[in-house]
C-alpha positions in Angstrom: 130.0 211.1 125.1 128.6 209.7 121.9 126.5 211.9 119.8 123.1 211.2 118.4 124.5 210.6 114.9 126.9 208.0 116.2 124.0 206.0 117.6 122.3 206.1 114.3 125.3 204.8 112.4 125.9 201.8 114.8 124.2 198.3 114.4 121.5 197.1 116.8 122.6 194.7 119.4 121.4 191.0 119.2 118.8 189.7 121.6 119.8 187.8 124.6 117.8 184.6 123.7 119.4 184.2 120.3 122.8 184.8 121.8 122.1 182.0 124.2 121.1 179.6 121.4 124.2 180.4 119.4 126.2 179.7 122.5 124.7 176.2 123.0 124.1 175.2 119.3 127.1 172.9 119.2 125.8 171.0 122.2 122.4 170.7 120.7 123.8 169.4 117.5 125.8 166.7 119.2 122.8 165.7 121.3 120.5 165.5 118.2 123.0 163.4 116.3 123.3 161.0 119.3 119.6 160.6 119.6 119.2 160.1 115.9 121.9 157.4 116.0 120.3 155.7 118.9 116.9 155.7 117.1 118.4 154.3 114.0 120.2 151.5 115.9 117.3 150.6 118.1 114.5 151.0 115.5 114.4 147.3 114.5 114.2 146.3 118.2 111.6 148.8 119.2 109.3 149.0 116.3 108.1 145.5 115.0 105.7 145.1 112.1 103.6 141.9 112.0 102.8 140.9 108.4 99.5 139.6 107.1 98.5 136.2 108.3 101.1 136.2 111.1 101.0 136.8 114.9 103.7 137.6 117.4 104.6 136.0 120.7 106.2 138.4 123.1 109.1 137.4 125.2 110.2 139.5 128.2 113.9 139.5 128.9 113.3 141.2 132.2 110.2 141.6 134.2 107.2 143.0 132.3 103.7 144.1 133.2 100.7 142.2 131.9 97.7 144.5 131.8 95.2 141.7 131.4 96.1 140.0 134.6 97.5 143.2 136.3 100.6 141.3 137.3 104.3 141.1 136.5 105.4 138.4 134.1 108.8 137.2 132.8 109.7 135.1 129.8 107.1 134.0 127.2 103.7 135.5 127.6 101.3 132.5 127.2 98.1 134.5 127.5 96.3 134.4 124.1 95.2 138.0 124.7 98.9 139.1 124.7 99.5 137.7 121.3 100.4 140.6 118.9 98.2 140.7 115.9 98.9 142.2 112.4 100.3 145.7 112.3 102.9 147.9 114.0 103.9 147.3 117.6 106.3 149.1 120.0 108.3 147.0 122.4 111.2 147.5 124.6 114.5 146.9 122.9 115.5 144.2 125.3 112.4 142.3 124.7 111.7 140.2 121.6 108.7 139.4 119.4 108.6 136.0 117.6 106.5 135.7 114.5 104.4 132.7 113.5 102.5 132.1 110.3 98.9 131.1 110.7 98.2 130.5 107.0 98.0 127.2 105.3 101.5 125.7 104.8 102.6 122.9 102.6 105.9 120.9 102.8 106.9 117.9 100.6 108.8 115.1 102.3 110.2 111.8 101.0 110.2 108.7 103.2 111.6 105.2 102.8 109.1 102.4 103.7 108.9 98.6 103.5 105.7 96.9 102.3 104.1 93.9 103.9 105.9 91.5 101.6 109.3 93.0 102.2 109.6 95.3 99.2 111.5 98.5 99.9 110.0 101.6 98.3 110.2 105.4 98.4 107.0 107.4 99.2 106.7 111.1 98.5 104.2 112.8 100.8 102.9 116.4 100.7 101.9 117.6 104.2 99.5 120.5 104.5 99.0 121.9 108.0 98.0 125.1 109.9 98.7 126.5 113.4 95.9 127.5 115.8 95.9 131.0 117.1 95.4 130.5 120.8 98.1 127.7 121.0 100.9 129.6 119.3 102.4 130.9 122.6 102.4 127.4 124.2 103.8 125.9 121.0 106.6 128.5 121.1 107.5 127.8 124.7 107.7 124.0 124.6 108.5 123.3 120.9 109.9 126.4 119.2 109.9 127.9 115.8 111.4 124.7 114.2 108.3 122.7 115.1 108.0 121.1 111.7 111.4 119.4 111.7 111.1 118.4 115.3 107.5 117.2 115.5 105.5 117.0 112.3 107.9 115.5 109.9 109.1 112.6 112.1 105.5 111.8 113.2 104.2 111.7 109.6 107.2 109.6 108.5 106.5 107.1 111.3 102.8 106.9 110.4 103.6 106.5 106.7 105.9 103.5 107.4 103.2 101.9 109.6 100.5 102.3 107.0 102.7 101.1 104.1 103.7 98.0 106.2 100.0 96.9 106.1 99.9 96.6 102.3 101.7 94.5 99.8 103.7 96.0 96.9 100.8 95.5 94.5 98.3 96.9 96.9 100.5 100.0 97.5 100.7 100.4 93.8 96.9 100.6 93.4 95.6 101.9 96.7 96.9 105.4 96.9 93.8 107.1 98.1 93.2 104.7 101.0 96.9 105.0 102.1 96.9 108.8 102.2 93.6 108.8 104.1 95.0 106.4 106.7 98.2 108.5 107.0 96.2 111.7 107.7 93.9 110.1 110.3 96.7 108.4 112.2 99.0 111.4 111.9 96.5 113.8 113.4 95.8 111.5 116.3 99.5 110.9 117.0 100.3 114.6 116.9 97.5 115.4 119.4 98.6 112.6 121.8 102.4 113.4 121.6 102.1 117.2 121.7 99.9 117.2 124.8 102.6 115.3 126.7 105.1 118.1 126.2 103.2 120.6 128.4 105.0 121.2 131.8 102.9 123.4 134.1 105.7 123.7 136.6 107.8 125.4 133.9 105.3 128.2 133.4 105.6 131.5 135.3 101.9 132.2 134.8 99.2 132.8 137.4 97.3 129.7 136.2 99.7 127.3 134.6 97.3 124.3 134.5 95.0 126.2 132.3 97.4 125.6 129.4 97.6 121.8 129.7 95.4 121.1 126.6 96.6 123.9 124.4 99.2 121.8 122.5 96.7 119.0 121.7 95.2 121.1 119.0 98.1 123.5 118.3 98.8 121.9 114.8 95.9 121.2 112.5 96.9 118.6 110.0 94.6 119.2 107.0 95.7 116.4 104.7 98.6 114.3 103.6 98.8 113.7 99.8 100.8 110.8 98.4 102.4 112.3 95.4 104.4 109.3 94.2 105.4 105.7 95.2 108.6 104.4 93.6 108.9 100.7 93.6 112.0 98.7 92.4 112.0 98.4 88.6 111.7 94.6 88.7 108.6 94.8 90.9 107.0 97.4 88.7 107.7 95.2 85.6 106.1 92.1 87.3 103.0 94.1 88.3 102.6 95.4 84.8 102.9 91.9 83.3 100.4 90.6 85.8 98.0 93.4 84.9 98.5 92.7 81.2 97.7 89.0 81.7 94.6 89.9 83.6 93.3 92.0 80.7 94.2 89.3 78.2 92.1 86.9 80.2 89.2 89.4 80.0 89.8 89.6 76.3 89.6 85.9 75.9 86.4 85.8 77.8 84.8 88.3 75.5 86.1 86.3 72.5 84.5 83.1 73.8 81.2 85.0 74.4 81.5 86.4 70.9 82.0 82.9 69.3 79.1 81.6 71.3 76.9 84.3 69.9 78.2 83.6 66.4 77.4 79.9 66.8 73.8 80.8 67.8 73.6 83.1 64.8 74.8 80.4 62.4 72.4 77.9 63.9 69.5 80.3 63.4 70.6 80.9 59.9 70.9 77.1 59.2 67.4 76.6 60.6 66.1 79.3 58.3 67.8 77.8 55.2 66.4 74.3 56.1 62.9 75.7 56.5 63.3 77.5 53.2 64.4 74.3 51.4 61.5 72.3 52.9 59.1 75.0 51.7 60.6 75.1 48.2 61.0 71.3 47.8 57.3 70.9 48.3 56.5 73.1 45.3 59.2 71.6 42.9 58.1 68.5 40.9 59.8 66.4 38.1 57.6 68.0 35.5 58.7 71.5 36.6 62.4 70.5 36.5 61.9 68.9 33.0 60.3 72.1 31.8 63.1 74.2 33.2 65.6 71.9 31.4 63.8 72.3 28.1 63.8 76.1 28.5 67.6 76.0 29.2 68.1 73.8 26.1 66.2 76.1 23.9 68.1 79.1 25.2 71.4 77.4 24.5 70.3 76.2 21.0 69.2 79.7 20.0 72.5 81.2 20.9 74.8 82.2 17.9 77.8 80.4 19.2 78.9 77.0 17.7 78.2 74.0 19.9 77.9 70.2 20.0 74.6 68.8 21.2 74.7 65.2 22.6 71.2 63.8 23.2 70.8 61.7 26.3 69.1 58.4 26.6 67.2 58.9 29.8 63.5 59.5 29.9 63.9 63.3 29.8 66.1 63.2 26.6 67.6 66.5 27.5 70.8 67.2 25.5 74.3 68.0 26.7 75.6 71.0 24.8 79.4 71.6 24.3 80.1 74.9 22.7 83.0 76.7 20.9 84.8 73.6 19.7 86.1 74.6 16.3 84.2 77.8 15.2 84.9 81.2 16.7 82.0 82.6 18.7 79.7 84.7 16.7 80.8 83.5 13.2 77.5 81.7 12.5 79.0 79.9 9.5 78.5 76.1 9.1 80.2 74.2 6.3 77.8 72.4 4.0 78.5 69.4 1.6 78.7 70.1 -2.2 75.4 70.2 -4.0 76.6 68.1 -6.9 77.3 65.0 -4.7 81.1 65.4 -4.9 83.2 64.1 -2.0 83.7 66.6 0.8 87.1 68.0 1.2 89.6 66.4 3.5 89.1 67.3 7.1 85.5 68.3 6.6 82.7 66.5 8.4 80.7 64.1 6.3 77.2 65.0 5.2 74.4 63.7 7.4 72.8 60.5 6.3 69.3 60.2 5.2 66.8 59.4 7.9 65.3 56.6 5.8 68.7 54.8 5.5 69.2 54.4 9.3 69.0 50.8 10.5 66.6 49.2 12.9 67.4 49.2 16.5 69.3 46.2 17.9 67.3 43.6 19.6 67.2 43.7 23.3 68.1 47.4 23.3 66.0 50.2 24.5 63.3 51.7 22.4 65.0 55.1 22.5 68.1 55.2 20.2 71.0 57.5 21.0 70.7 60.8 19.2 74.0 62.5 18.5 74.3 65.5 16.2 76.0 68.8 15.6 74.3 72.1 15.5 76.1 75.3 14.6 74.6 78.8 14.1 70.9 78.6 13.3 71.0 75.0 11.9 68.3 72.7 13.2 69.1 70.1 15.8 69.7 66.5 14.6 67.3 64.9 17.0 65.1 62.7 14.8 65.5 59.0 15.3 65.9 56.5 12.4 62.8 54.7 11.3 62.5 51.1 12.1 63.0 48.4 9.4 66.2 49.8 7.9 69.0 47.4 6.9 72.0 46.6 9.1 74.5 48.0 6.6 72.8 51.3 6.5 72.8 51.4 10.3 76.5 50.7 10.4 77.2 53.5 7.9 75.1 55.9 10.0 77.1 54.9 13.1 80.3 55.6 11.3 78.9 58.9 10.0 78.0 59.9 13.6 81.5 59.0 14.8 83.1 61.0 12.0 80.9 64.0 13.0 82.1 63.7 16.6 85.8 63.5 15.7 85.7 65.9 12.7 86.3 69.0 14.9 89.5 67.5 16.4 90.8 66.4 12.9 90.0 69.8 11.5 92.2 71.5 14.0 95.0 69.2 13.2 94.8 69.0 9.4 94.4 72.7 8.7 91.9 74.4 6.4 90.1 72.2 3.7 91.2 72.4 0.0 89.2 74.4 -2.4 86.7 72.3 -4.4 85.5 75.0 -6.6 82.1 75.1 -5.0 81.6 77.8 -2.3 79.9 76.6 0.9 76.4 77.5 1.3 75.6 80.0 4.0 
């Protein structure tokens, strides 16, 4: 029999519950690992997350229970109340949840079309559409997730070709807004009419299948169809550009004609003003006024320091014709004078003026006013006095020769060179 000290030295015995756990721990470990593996494998099929802007359509592989109608259903659940909204949802792993995007979607498509005049072109259209919430289940059952490729794109392409066929190539090139508006309106009507024919009530395992007849008519909301580009053949584009250029040139010519017409009116008004001015001025100008202005001009020319030749006229005004700068540089003011002792003038020099008393009488039958011709240089007085009547004919002839020599002396002076020195300086 063990003593008391032996009981004190021995270890305490384990409890019965812990011993049982230790005995079944390997089994529990295997079971836990199995359940964990099953959860990991079935998690994507059991737990479904619906993202923002999307809804889920539930499909029962076997028979399921619909709590809204308190009935058993199978296949696609068409009731809008059974559509799964955003968030986390638990479903049976043998069922499936299909996701549909309710947000605005945009797809760009390119279609080949032929215009009214037979021109082939390429039209790029941007289609913007949106799905309706209550019609998603019916759309999934009779059309499917690939509804754009099977319904929207072919229908919009057909309507685009029909609209383009109503316009010529030039009208298509310039009527983009009207074309895209017609494509949108006709496309929306065609989608509603064609989608509604796809509903088959006899294929629905629902309590009230006829209730879903009109769901597809408004399942797809076509917001707009934007025509991004229209590509015509290069030859057609060049011809349209040339036609447009000619049109604007015609407009330019019209504006030019209008401008010239206005310019003609302006010139006519200006001519009328000048004519009126001339009539007004001509009434205040008389012969005496013109004679006075001529005398003032003659005096102004005679008082100038430049050398000049004055030829007196024979008309009633007697105004001289002045030719200046013949042989004397301008501004010199030096006029050669004949010698005081009566010696002959140097060669090339103009002869001295004859005495007024030696001039001959005027020829019979002539005018009373004799021709006055003289030369004035610097501040010398003008030779404008007429010869007194009663002079002899020989003296008249000598005066005539003296006048001719005075007229031609400048030209001879330029040819013969400077005059020889006679010993007597010329008078200033």
